Structures are given as C-alpha cells and as structure tokens.
Backbone as numpy.savetxt, mean C-alpha at the origin, in Angstrom:
# Nx Ny Nz CAx CAy CAz Cx Cy Cz
-8.35 44.06 19.17 -7.79 43.75 17.86 -7.51 42.25 17.71
-6.94 41.68 18.78 -6.60 40.26 18.72 -7.82 39.40 18.46
-8.97 39.84 18.98 -10.19 39.05 18.82 -10.57 38.90 17.35
-10.18 39.86 16.52 -10.50 39.80 15.10 -9.82 38.62 14.42
-8.67 38.24 14.98 -7.88 37.18 14.35 -8.05 35.83 15.05
-8.86 35.82 16.10 -9.07 34.58 16.84 -9.91 33.63 15.99
-9.54 32.37 15.97 -10.26 31.40 15.15 -11.65 31.19 15.71
-12.64 31.32 14.88 -14.02 31.10 15.31 -14.44 29.65 15.13
-13.63 28.87 14.41 -13.97 27.46 14.17 -12.78 26.57 14.50
-12.48 26.42 15.80 -11.31 25.63 16.19 -11.44 24.15 15.82
-12.65 23.71 15.52 -12.83 22.30 15.19 -12.12 21.90 13.90
-11.76 22.89 13.08 -11.11 22.58 11.82 -9.79 21.85 12.03
-9.04 22.28 13.02 -7.77 21.63 13.34 -7.76 21.31 14.82
-8.33 20.20 15.19 -8.49 19.85 16.59 -7.17 19.38 17.20
-6.97 19.77 18.44 -5.92 19.16 19.23 -6.51 17.91 19.87
-5.68 16.92 20.20 -6.22 15.72 20.85 -6.98 16.06 22.11
-8.14 15.48 22.27 -8.94 15.73 23.46 -8.42 14.91 24.63
-8.83 15.28 25.82 -8.44 14.54 27.01 -8.92 13.10 26.87
-8.04 12.16 27.15 -8.41 10.76 27.01 -7.67 10.07 25.89
-7.18 10.85 24.94 -6.37 10.24 23.88 -5.03 9.83 24.48
-4.72 8.58 24.38 -3.44 8.11 24.89 -2.98 6.90 24.10
-1.80 6.97 23.57 -1.24 5.83 22.84 -0.61 4.89 23.85
-1.09 3.66 23.90 -0.58 2.73 24.89 0.59 1.91 24.37
0.86 1.98 23.09 1.94 1.20 22.51 3.00 2.14 21.95
4.19 2.22 22.57 5.23 3.15 22.11 5.80 2.80 20.75
5.47 1.63 20.21 6.02 1.23 18.91 5.56 2.14 17.79
4.43 2.82 17.99 4.00 3.79 16.98 5.11 4.79 16.71
5.59 5.41 17.78 6.62 6.43 17.62 7.95 5.80 17.22
8.25 4.63 17.79 9.52 3.98 17.49 9.64 3.64 16.01
8.56 3.19 15.41 8.63 2.83 13.99 8.82 4.07 13.12
8.26 5.17 13.53 8.48 6.43 12.81 9.95 6.80 12.87
10.56 6.66 14.04 11.98 6.97 14.18 12.83 6.02 13.35
12.46 4.75 13.34 13.18 3.77 12.52 13.11 4.13 11.05
11.95 4.59 10.62 11.77 4.98 9.22 12.69 6.13 8.86
12.82 7.10 9.76 13.69 8.25 9.50 15.15 7.81 9.42
15.57 6.94 10.32 16.96 6.50 10.34 17.29 5.62 9.13
16.29 4.89 8.65 16.54 3.99 7.53 16.21 4.60 6.18
16.14 5.93 6.13 15.76 6.60 4.89 16.76 6.31 3.78
16.26 6.18 2.57 17.10 5.94 1.40 16.66 6.89 0.31
17.54 7.11 -0.65 17.26 8.00 -1.76 16.99 7.17 -3.01
15.77 7.18 -3.51 15.45 6.36 -4.69 16.29 6.69 -5.91
16.81 7.90 -5.99 17.59 8.30 -7.15 19.05 7.87 -7.07
19.55 7.69 -5.85 20.98 7.39 -5.70 21.26 6.03 -5.06
20.29 5.43 -4.38 20.52 4.18 -3.67 20.02 2.95 -4.42
19.64 3.13 -5.66 19.28 2.02 -6.55 20.35 1.95 -7.64
20.83 0.76 -7.99 21.90 0.64 -9.00 21.39 0.87 -10.42
20.99 2.10 -10.68 20.43 2.43 -12.00 21.42 2.20 -13.14
22.70 2.16 -12.82 23.70 1.96 -13.87 23.56 0.60 -14.56
22.81 -0.32 -13.93 22.61 -1.65 -14.53 21.39 -1.71 -15.45
20.69 -0.59 -15.60 19.54 -0.57 -16.52 20.07 -0.59 -17.95
19.69 -1.60 -18.72 20.18 -1.77 -20.09 19.00 -2.02 -21.03
18.30 -0.99 -21.46 17.16 -1.20 -22.36 17.54 -1.91 -23.65
18.79 -1.68 -24.08 19.22 -2.25 -25.36 19.34 -3.78 -25.32
19.33 -4.38 -24.13 19.45 -5.84 -24.04 18.13 -6.55 -24.37
17.04 -5.79 -24.47 15.72 -6.37 -24.72 15.27 -6.12 -26.16
14.51 -7.07 -26.70 13.86 -6.80 -27.98 12.60 -5.97 -27.72
11.90 -5.59 -28.76 10.76 -4.68 -28.60 9.66 -5.27 -27.72
9.35 -6.54 -27.92 8.30 -7.18 -27.13 8.68 -7.26 -25.66
9.92 -7.60 -25.38 10.39 -7.69 -24.00 10.38 -6.32 -23.33
10.76 -5.31 -24.07 10.81 -3.96 -23.50 9.41 -3.47 -23.13
8.45 -3.74 -23.99 7.06 -3.38 -23.69 6.59 -4.11 -22.43
6.97 -5.37 -22.30 6.52 -6.18 -21.17 7.03 -5.64 -19.84
8.33 -5.34 -19.75 8.87 -4.87 -18.48 8.42 -3.44 -18.19
8.22 -2.64 -19.22 7.68 -1.29 -19.00 6.28 -1.36 -18.42
5.45 -2.24 -18.97 4.08 -2.40 -18.46 4.10 -2.92 -17.02
4.95 -3.89 -16.76 5.03 -4.47 -15.41 5.33 -3.38 -14.37
6.37 -2.59 -14.64 6.75 -1.56 -13.67 5.75 -0.41 -13.64
5.08 -0.17 -14.73 4.04 0.86 -14.75 2.86 0.47 -13.87
2.48 -0.81 -13.89 1.38 -1.28 -13.04 1.73 -1.09 -11.57
2.93 -1.45 -11.21 3.34 -1.30 -9.82 3.43 0.16 -9.43
3.95 1.00 -10.32 4.06 2.44 -10.04 2.69 3.07 -9.83
1.71 2.69 -10.65 0.37 3.25 -10.51 -0.25 2.86 -9.17
-0.08 1.61 -8.78 -0.63 1.16 -7.50 0.01 1.90 -6.33
1.32 2.13 -6.41 2.00 2.88 -5.34 1.51 4.32 -5.30
1.27 4.91 -6.46 0.81 6.30 -6.50 -0.59 6.43 -5.91
-1.45 5.44 -6.14 -2.78 5.47 -5.55 -2.67 5.46 -4.03
-1.71 4.73 -3.48 -1.50 4.72 -2.04 -1.01 6.07 -1.54
-0.22 6.77 -2.34 0.20 8.13 -1.98 -1.03 9.02 -1.83
-1.93 8.95 -2.78 -3.14 9.77 -2.73 -4.00 9.40 -1.52
-4.13 8.10 -1.25 -4.94 7.66 -0.11 -4.32 8.10 1.21
-3.00 7.98 1.34 -2.33 8.41 2.57 -2.43 9.92 2.77
-2.40 10.66 1.67 -2.56 12.12 1.77 -3.92 12.46 2.36
-4.95 11.74 1.90 -6.29 11.96 2.44 -6.37 11.52 3.90
-5.72 10.41 4.23 -5.73 9.92 5.60 -5.11 10.94 6.55
-4.03 11.58 6.11 -3.39 12.59 6.95 -4.32 13.77 7.19
-5.01 14.18 6.13 -5.97 15.28 6.27 -7.06 14.91 7.28
-7.60 13.71 7.17 -8.64 13.26 8.10 -8.12 13.21 9.52
-6.89 12.71 9.70 -6.31 12.62 11.04 -6.15 13.99 11.67
-5.80 15.00 10.87 -5.65 16.36 11.38 -7.00 16.94 11.76
-7.95 16.85 10.86 -9.27 17.46 11.09 -9.99 16.79 12.25
-9.84 15.46 12.38 -10.56 14.74 13.43 -9.79 14.70 14.75
-8.62 15.32 14.79 -7.90 15.42 16.05 -7.26 14.14 16.53
-6.73 13.35 15.60 -6.04 12.13 16.01 -4.73 12.49 16.70
-4.24 11.63 17.59 -2.99 11.90 18.32 -1.80 12.06 17.38
-0.78 12.72 17.87 0.43 12.96 17.08 1.02 11.66 16.56
1.03 10.62 17.41 1.64 9.36 17.00 0.93 8.75 15.79
-0.38 8.92 15.74 -1.14 8.40 14.61 -0.78 9.17 13.34
-0.71 10.49 13.48 -0.35 11.31 12.31 1.07 10.99 11.85
1.96 10.70 12.80 3.32 10.32 12.43 3.32 9.01 11.63
2.48 8.07 12.05 2.40 6.80 11.34 1.94 7.02 9.90
0.95 7.89 9.72 0.46 8.17 8.37 1.52 8.88 7.54
2.24 9.83 8.17 3.33 10.53 7.47 4.39 9.53 7.02
4.71 8.56 7.89 5.68 7.53 7.55 5.22 6.75 6.31
3.96 6.36 6.31 3.41 5.66 5.15 3.52 6.52 3.90
3.14 7.77 4.02 3.13 8.67 2.87 4.52 8.85 2.29
5.48 9.06 3.16 6.86 9.23 2.70 7.36 7.98 1.98
7.07 6.81 2.55 7.54 5.56 1.95 6.86 5.29 0.61
5.55 5.54 0.54 4.85 5.28 -0.72 5.32 6.22 -1.83
5.71 7.44 -1.46 6.30 8.34 -2.45 7.61 7.75 -2.98
8.41 7.20 -2.06 9.68 6.59 -2.48 9.42 5.40 -3.41
8.42 4.59 -3.08 8.10 3.44 -3.92 7.62 3.89 -5.30
6.79 4.93 -5.32 6.32 5.48 -6.60 7.50 6.00 -7.42
8.41 6.66 -6.74 9.60 7.21 -7.40 10.42 6.10 -8.05
10.70 5.04 -7.27 11.54 3.96 -7.78 10.90 3.22 -8.94
9.64 2.85 -8.77 8.98 2.02 -9.79 8.73 2.80 -11.08
8.31 4.05 -10.95 8.08 4.86 -12.15 9.39 5.22 -12.84
10.44 5.42 -12.04 11.75 5.73 -12.62 12.28 4.56 -13.44
12.06 3.35 -12.96 12.53 2.18 -13.71 11.79 2.09 -15.04
10.48 2.28 -15.00 9.72 2.26 -16.25 10.19 3.36 -17.20
10.46 4.53 -16.64 10.92 5.66 -17.46 12.25 5.34 -18.12
13.17 4.77 -17.37 14.50 4.45 -17.91 14.43 3.34 -18.95
13.39 2.54 -18.89 13.20 1.48 -19.88 12.47 1.97 -21.12
11.97 3.20 -21.07 11.30 3.76 -22.25 10.02 4.51 -21.98
9.47 4.40 -20.75 8.27 5.17 -20.42 7.13 4.32 -19.88
6.15 5.00 -19.31 4.99 4.35 -18.72 4.08 3.76 -19.80
3.59 2.55 -19.56 2.59 1.91 -20.43 1.45 1.40 -19.54
0.25 1.90 -19.76 -0.93 1.45 -19.01 -2.12 1.34 -19.96
-2.92 0.32 -19.77 -4.11 0.15 -20.60 -5.26 0.99 -20.04
-6.22 1.38 -20.87 -7.31 2.26 -20.42 -8.11 1.71 -19.24
-8.43 0.42 -19.26 -9.26 -0.15 -18.20 -8.52 -0.18 -16.87
-7.22 -0.41 -16.91 -6.42 -0.39 -15.68 -6.52 0.97 -15.01
-6.43 2.04 -15.78 -6.55 3.38 -15.22 -7.93 3.60 -14.62
-8.97 3.13 -15.28 -10.33 3.28 -14.76 -10.50 2.52 -13.45
-9.97 1.31 -13.38 -10.12 0.50 -12.17 -9.40 1.14 -10.98
-8.23 1.68 -11.23 -7.48 2.31 -10.13 -8.18 3.58 -9.65
-8.78 4.31 -10.56 -9.54 5.50 -10.13 -10.72 5.08 -9.26
-11.40 4.01 -9.64 -12.52 3.51 -8.84 -12.03 3.08 -7.46
-10.90 2.38 -7.43 -10.32 1.95 -6.16 -10.02 3.15 -5.27
-9.43 4.19 -5.84 -9.10 5.38 -5.07 -10.36 6.06 -4.54
-11.37 6.18 -5.37 -12.62 6.80 -4.93 -13.25 6.02 -3.77
-13.17 4.68 -3.82 -13.71 3.86 -2.74 -12.93 4.09 -1.45
-11.61 4.21 -1.57 -10.79 4.43 -0.38 -11.09 5.79 0.23
-11.29 6.80 -0.60 -11.64 8.12 -0.08 -12.93 8.05 0.73
-13.90 7.32 0.22 -15.17 7.18 0.94 -14.95 6.48 2.28
-14.10 5.45 2.29 -13.79 4.76 3.54 -13.15 5.70 4.55
-12.16 6.47 4.07 -11.41 7.35 4.97 -12.27 8.47 5.52
-13.26 8.91 4.76 -14.14 9.98 5.23 -14.94 9.54 6.45
-15.18 8.23 6.57 -15.96 7.74 7.71 -15.07 7.66 8.94
-14.09 6.77 8.91 -13.15 6.65 10.02 -11.87 6.02 9.52
-10.79 6.37 10.18 -9.50 5.82 9.76 -9.33 4.38 10.21
-9.84 4.05 11.38 -9.52 2.73 11.95 -9.91 1.56 11.05
-11.14 1.46 10.56 -11.47 0.32 9.70 -10.62 0.27 8.44
-10.32 1.43 7.88 -9.53 1.47 6.65 -8.11 0.99 6.91
-7.52 1.41 8.02 -6.16 0.97 8.31 -6.11 -0.49 8.74
-7.18 -0.99 9.30 -7.20 -2.42 9.59 -7.18 -3.20 8.29
-7.88 -2.69 7.31 -7.84 -3.32 5.98 -6.44 -3.21 5.39
-5.82 -2.05 5.52 -4.46 -1.88 5.02 -3.50 -2.86 5.68
-3.67 -3.06 7.01 -2.75 -3.95 7.72 -2.84 -5.36 7.16
-4.05 -5.79 6.85 -4.24 -7.11 6.26 -3.63 -7.17 4.86
-3.94 -6.17 4.05 -3.46 -6.17 2.68 -1.96 -6.06 2.56
-1.36 -5.14 3.33 0.08 -4.93 3.21 0.87 -6.12 3.71
0.45 -6.71 4.83 1.16 -7.89 5.32 1.01 -9.06 4.34
-0.17 -9.23 3.79 -0.40 -10.31 2.84 0.45 -10.14 1.60
0.40 -8.95 1.00 1.17 -8.70 -0.22 2.67 -8.82 0.03
3.11 -8.33 1.18 4.54 -8.32 1.45 5.09 -9.73 1.61
4.40 -10.56 2.39 4.86 -11.93 2.59 4.71 -12.74 1.30
3.59 -12.55 0.62 3.31 -13.36 -0.57 4.18 -12.96 -1.75
4.42 -11.66 -1.92 5.06 -11.17 -3.14 6.47 -10.62 -2.93
6.57 -9.54 -2.15 7.82 -8.80 -2.12 8.95 -9.55 -1.42
8.61 -10.40 -0.44 9.64 -11.22 0.18 10.33 -12.11 -0.82
9.60 -12.99 -1.52 10.23 -13.85 -2.52 10.89 -13.09 -3.66
10.35 -11.93 -4.02 10.88 -11.21 -5.18 12.21 -10.51 -4.91
12.62 -10.49 -3.64 13.93 -9.87 -3.34 15.08 -10.64 -3.97
14.84 -11.89 -4.34 15.92 -12.72 -4.88 15.87 -12.86 -6.40
15.10 -12.03 -7.09 15.07 -12.11 -8.55 16.43 -11.77 -9.13
16.69 -12.21 -10.35 18.04 -12.07 -10.91 18.35 -10.67 -11.41
17.33 -9.89 -11.77 17.58 -8.52 -12.23 17.99 -7.67 -11.03
19.19 -7.08 -11.06 19.75 -6.39 -9.90 18.95 -5.16 -9.50
18.47 -4.41 -10.47 17.69 -3.21 -10.16 16.37 -3.61 -9.50
15.72 -4.60 -10.06 14.46 -5.08 -9.49 14.65 -5.55 -8.06
15.68 -6.34 -7.84 15.95 -6.87 -6.50 16.16 -5.75 -5.49
16.90 -4.72 -5.88 17.16 -3.59 -4.98 15.87 -2.86 -4.63
15.01 -2.67 -5.62 13.72 -2.00 -5.37 12.86 -2.82 -4.42
12.78 -4.13 -4.66 11.96 -4.99 -3.81 12.47 -5.02 -2.38
13.78 -4.98 -2.21 14.33 -4.98 -0.86 13.86 -3.77 -0.07
13.88 -2.60 -0.69 13.42 -1.39 0.00 11.91 -1.47 0.27
11.15 -1.90 -0.71 9.70 -1.99 -0.53 9.36 -2.98 0.58
10.05 -4.11 0.61 9.77 -5.14 1.62 9.97 -4.60 3.03
11.09 -3.94 3.26 11.37 -3.40 4.59 10.30 -2.38 4.99
9.98 -1.49 4.07 8.98 -0.45 4.36 7.60 -1.05 4.62
7.18 -1.96 3.76 5.83 -2.51 3.89 5.69 -3.39 5.12
6.75 -4.07 5.51 6.68 -4.86 6.74 6.50 -3.94 7.94
7.19 -2.82 7.92 7.02 -1.85 9.00 5.60 -1.27 8.99
5.08 -0.99 7.80 3.70 -0.49 7.69 2.71 -1.51 8.26
2.86 -2.75 7.82 1.93 -3.78 8.26 1.93 -3.95 9.77
3.11 -3.94 10.36 3.21 -4.10 11.81 2.60 -2.91 12.53
2.88 -1.72 12.02 2.31 -0.52 12.64 0.79 -0.53 12.54
0.28 -0.86 11.37 -1.18 -0.92 11.20 -1.80 -1.97 12.11
-1.12 -3.11 12.22 -1.65 -4.19 13.05 -1.68 -3.76 14.52
-0.64 -3.08 14.97 -0.61 -2.60 16.36 -1.73 -1.58 16.59
-1.92 -0.72 15.62 -3.01 0.26 15.71 -4.36 -0.47 15.77
-4.52 -1.46 14.91 -5.81 -2.13 14.79 -6.15 -2.97 16.02
-5.15 -3.63 16.60 -5.42 -4.56 17.69 -5.22 -3.95 19.06
-4.41 -2.89 19.16 -4.18 -2.24 20.45 -4.69 -0.81 20.40
-4.17 -0.09 19.41 -4.67 1.26 19.16 -4.53 2.19 20.34
-5.53 2.99 20.55 -5.54 3.97 21.62 -6.29 3.36 22.78
-5.72 3.45 23.96 -6.20 2.64 25.06 -7.36 3.13 25.86
-7.57 4.44 25.97 -8.60 4.92 26.88 -9.40 6.05 26.26
-10.46 6.45 26.94 -11.22 7.61 26.52 -11.82 7.45 25.13
-11.94 8.57 24.43 -12.59 8.55 23.12 -11.76 7.80 22.09
-10.48 7.56 22.42 -9.63 6.89 21.45 -9.75 5.39 21.46
-10.48 4.83 22.41 -10.58 3.38 22.49 -11.26 2.83 21.23
-10.73 1.74 20.71 -11.31 1.12 19.53 -12.69 0.59 19.90
-13.71 1.07 19.25 -15.08 0.70 19.59 -15.48 -0.61 18.92
-16.52 -1.24 19.47 -17.03 -2.46 18.87 -17.56 -2.18 17.46
-18.12 -1.00 17.29 -18.62 -0.60 15.97 -17.48 -0.58 14.95
-16.34 0.00 15.37 -15.20 0.05 14.47 -14.67 -1.34 14.16
-14.64 -2.19 15.17 -14.14 -3.54 14.94 -15.04 -4.29 13.95
-16.34 -4.08 14.08 -17.27 -4.74 13.16 -17.07 -4.23 11.73
-16.88 -2.90 11.61 -16.64 -2.33 10.29 -15.35 -2.87 9.69
-14.33 -2.96 10.54 -13.04 -3.45 10.07 -13.15 -4.90 9.61
-13.87 -5.70 10.39 -14.02 -7.11 10.04 -14.68 -7.28 8.68
-15.61 -6.40 8.37 -16.30 -6.48 7.09 -15.42 -6.03 5.93
-14.40 -5.22 6.24 -13.55 -4.68 5.19 -12.32 -5.54 4.91
-11.93 -6.34 5.89 -10.64 -7.03 5.80 -10.51 -7.96 4.60
-11.44 -8.88 4.37 -11.16 -9.96 3.43 -11.35 -9.57 1.97
-10.38 -8.87 1.41 -10.55 -8.55 0.00 -9.70 -9.46 -0.86
-9.51 -10.71 -0.39 -8.83 -11.70 -1.21 -9.56 -11.94 -2.52
-10.89 -11.93 -2.47 -11.68 -12.11 -3.69 -11.44 -10.95 -4.64
-11.35 -9.75 -4.09 -11.13 -8.57 -4.93 -9.71 -8.52 -5.48
-8.84 -9.35 -4.94 -7.47 -9.38 -5.46 -7.46 -9.79 -6.92
-8.52 -10.43 -7.37 -8.58 -10.88 -8.75 -9.02 -9.77 -9.70
-9.38 -8.64 -9.17 -9.91 -7.57 -10.00 -8.80 -6.62 -10.44
-9.12 -5.87 -11.49 -8.09 -5.10 -12.16 -7.46 -3.98 -11.36
-8.13 -3.51 -10.27 -7.57 -2.36 -9.58 -6.43 -2.72 -8.64
-6.32 -3.97 -8.22 -5.22 -4.34 -7.35 -3.92 -4.32 -8.15
-2.80 -4.31 -7.46 -1.50 -4.15 -8.11 -1.35 -5.07 -9.32
-1.63 -6.35 -9.14 -1.38 -7.30 -10.21 -2.65 -8.03 -10.65
-3.82 -7.47 -10.35 -5.07 -8.09 -10.77 -5.33 -7.87 -12.26
-6.10 -8.78 -12.86 -6.35 -8.64 -14.30 -7.60 -9.36 -14.78
-8.24 -10.19 -13.96 -9.30 -11.06 -14.46 -10.58 -10.34 -14.84
-10.74 -9.10 -14.43 -11.94 -8.38 -14.87 -11.62 -7.36 -15.95
-10.41 -7.44 -16.52 -10.07 -6.59 -17.65 -10.71 -7.17 -18.92
-10.89 -6.36 -19.95 -11.38 -6.87 -21.24 -10.44 -7.95 -21.77
-10.94 -8.90 -22.56 -10.11 -10.01 -23.03 -8.78 -9.59 -23.66
-8.80 -8.55 -24.47 -7.57 -8.12 -25.13 -6.55 -7.62 -24.11
-7.01 -6.88 -23.09 -6.11 -6.38 -22.06 -5.63 -7.51 -21.15
-6.50 -8.48 -20.89 -6.07 -9.65 -20.12 -4.94 -10.38 -20.82
-5.11 -10.59 -22.10 -4.09 -11.30 -22.89 -2.77 -10.53 -22.86
-2.85 -9.22 -23.00 -1.65 -8.38 -22.96 -0.99 -8.47 -21.59
-1.78 -8.39 -20.53 -1.27 -8.45 -19.17 -0.54 -9.77 -18.91
-1.18 -10.87 -19.27 -0.59 -12.19 -19.03 0.72 -12.35 -19.79
0.75 -11.90 -21.04 1.97 -12.01 -21.85 3.10 -11.17 -21.26
2.78 -9.96 -20.81 3.80 -9.07 -20.24 4.38 -9.65 -18.95
3.52 -10.17 -18.09 4.00 -10.71 -16.82 4.80 -11.99 -17.03
4.43 -12.79 -18.03 5.21 -13.99 -18.33 6.62 -13.61 -18.75
6.73 -12.61 -19.62 8.05 -12.17 -20.07 8.82 -11.51 -18.93
8.14 -10.72 -18.11 8.82 -10.06 -16.98 9.42 -11.09 -16.04
8.71 -12.20 -15.84 9.26 -13.27 -15.01 10.46 -13.92 -15.68
10.34 -14.24 -16.96 11.44 -14.87 -17.69 12.69 -14.00 -17.68
12.50 -12.68 -17.70 13.62 -11.74 -17.75 14.17 -11.40 -16.37
13.60 -11.99 -15.31 14.14 -11.80 -13.97 13.67 -10.56 -13.25
12.59 -9.94 -13.72 12.06 -8.75 -13.05 11.08 -9.09 -11.94
10.55 -10.29 -11.95 9.60 -10.73 -10.94 9.71 -12.23 -10.75
9.19 -12.72 -9.63 9.23 -14.15 -9.34 7.97 -14.88 -9.76
6.96 -14.12 -10.22 5.66 -14.73 -10.51 5.14 -14.29 -11.88
4.41 -15.20 -12.53 3.64 -14.77 -13.70 2.27 -14.33 -13.22
1.38 -13.94 -14.12 0.10 -13.35 -13.72 -0.74 -14.27 -12.83
-1.00 -15.54 -13.22 -1.80 -16.40 -12.34 -1.12 -16.68 -11.01
0.20 -16.80 -11.01 0.92 -17.11 -9.78 0.82 -15.97 -8.76
0.76 -14.73 -9.24 0.60 -13.60 -8.33 -0.68 -13.75 -7.51
-1.78 -14.04 -8.19 -3.06 -14.15 -7.50 -3.12 -15.37 -6.60
-2.52 -16.47 -7.04 -2.50 -17.68 -6.23 -1.72 -17.45 -4.94
-0.55 -16.82 -5.05 0.27 -16.55 -3.86 -0.46 -15.64 -2.89
-1.15 -14.64 -3.43 -1.90 -13.72 -2.57 -3.02 -14.45 -1.85
-3.79 -15.24 -2.58 -4.93 -15.94 -1.98 -4.49 -16.90 -0.88
-3.39 -17.62 -1.12 -2.90 -18.56 -0.12 -2.48 -17.84 1.15
-1.78 -16.71 1.00 -1.36 -15.96 2.17 -2.55 -15.31 2.87
-3.52 -14.85 2.08 -4.71 -14.23 2.66 -5.46 -15.21 3.55
-5.54 -16.46 3.13 -6.23 -17.47 3.94 -5.52 -17.68 5.27
-4.20 -17.61 5.27 -3.45 -17.75 6.52 -3.78 -16.63 7.49
-3.87 -15.41 6.97 -4.18 -14.27 7.84 -5.64 -14.29 8.29
-6.53 -14.73 7.43 -7.94 -14.82 7.85 -8.09 -15.84 8.98
-7.32 -16.92 8.91 -7.33 -17.91 9.99 -6.82 -17.28 11.28
-5.74 -16.51 11.18 -5.20 -15.83 12.36 -6.21 -14.86 12.94
-6.87 -14.10 12.08 -7.88 -13.15 12.55 -9.01 -13.88 13.27
-9.40 -15.02 12.74 -10.46 -15.80 13.38 -10.06 -16.25 14.77
-8.79 -16.65 14.93 -8.30 -17.06 16.24 -8.30 -15.91 17.23
-8.17 -14.68 16.70 -8.19 -13.50 17.56 -9.61 -13.01 17.83
-10.58 -13.69 17.24 -11.96 -13.29 17.45 -12.46 -12.26 16.47
-11.68 -11.99 15.42 -12.10 -11.04 14.39 -12.49 -11.86 13.17
-13.77 -12.00 12.95 -14.25 -12.91 11.91 -14.55 -12.14 10.63
-13.72 -12.37 9.64 -13.88 -11.68 8.36 -15.03 -12.29 7.59
-15.76 -11.45 6.91 -16.88 -11.89 6.09 -16.60 -11.53 4.64
-17.03 -12.38 3.73 -16.81 -12.11 2.32 -17.62 -10.91 1.87
-17.03 -10.10 0.99 -17.75 -8.94 0.45 -18.91 -9.41 -0.41
C-alpha cells in the first residue's frame, strides 16, 4: 500500500546532494539578523504625520506618483524573489540559500507595503501606461534569467542593490519629510543586508562539490552585472528616458516637486547621475577582483 503513495519523481523537490556545503556562516547569520530586526510597516512608520491636505492638487499628484513608482519596483522584486525561491527548491539549493531568498522576499514585501501604503494615504496609486509595460518586460526578463541559474542573477542583484542603496537610500534617510525618512531607513538597512549577502554568495558561495561557483557562472554573471546603462530606461525604479515625451515630462515634474516637498533627495536627472557614479565605483572594484563587466 505504501508503494502507491511513494513519490515517483523525487527530482521535483530535491534535497541537497552530497558536496553542497556553505563555507560562509554569514548566510545564516544574516537571516537571523533579519528576523530579530523585523518591523511592522503598519505600526512602525509614523503614519500620523501624513497630511494630504497640506499639498495642492499638483503637489499631491507628484508625491503619489513618486511613491507609486517605488512601490511598483518593490513589488516586481517580490515576484522575482518568489520565482527564485521556487527555483532554489526545485534545483535542490542548500537550506542557507533558500533562507537568504526568503529573507529577501520578506523584506521586499515590507518595502512594497510601506511604499504603496504611503501612496494610498496620499490619495492612491498613480502610474503611467508605459511604466507598467516596462516593469512587466523587466519582470519577464528576470524570470528568464532565474530559469537558467540563480547565481548569475543574484550576482547582478548584488551589484544593483549595493549601488542603489549607497547612491540613493543612504542619502535619502535625511530628507525632511518624517514618513519618507522612516521608510528609507528601513529600506536602507534591509538592502544593505541583501547586498552583502548576495556579494558573499557571488564571491564565496558554496565551496565544494557541485555547489562550487563555476567559471561558466562567473562569465554569465560578469555579462549581467553592468546595467548602469539600463538604469536610464523606464523599467528601473527611477528611470524615465525611454518613456514617451509626455510621460517623461510628467515624471520630471513630479520628481522635482517630490524633492522640493522633502520626499526625496534627488530630482529625476540627479537620480540617474548618482546611480551611474556609484556604478562606476563598483565596476572598478569588480575589475580589481578579476571580474570584468562588459556593456550590454
């Protein structure tokens, strides 16, 4: 009788094979840190300071759009991390790797919650049609990457998250809007932990057996890393240069007002400039490590 219920396709949910070994304990440690530092987006943000009535109609539209753009980008990361977890399970990645992905997923949900909640309290989500199309394209590309292997994709994430965090979220923690500052503080801590975890995975990873980072994977990762050029495109969090002229004009105006109102430290062009400058610093570091990024 028991044989009737025995799985005939154990490959669907593989256990780690002999040889999988995590050589860096920080994978597990960062997961534990994430659990201990958990916060509640609904209660640990000073929502009582949200005052929609202090803005005129144009200003309200601007800050709603700003937070909607950030919320959409965070939600796309939720979807990508969900797929990454599925791939890690099916391909038999070690528990520590799955924990790292779960940590990312939990944090990105919190970021989505905070950013979308702020937009909602200000009057609701505002997104232009092309922005939605670009983000869908970005998500589809990430799914294709994840279907191949996790390592190159997470190496790209490590570059992107560290770059964005240092370039954007670090400086934005000191903006004058109290709610915005609180949100950025949480995002900064989470993303710095993500970037470090991804970097440890990418450069140390699994030490022996089938888990060793292969030369093939390193080459794939090197080709994926430098998306500084793509930072100018509409699918990135604050990209806008490939949007239609009318949407570009709207984006620039909204970000200018969002900066003036203390919701962000950068206007639209400054976001891309800060990202590009930080990206060049990391590309230089990668080159010193022998990982030579190539332009897409």
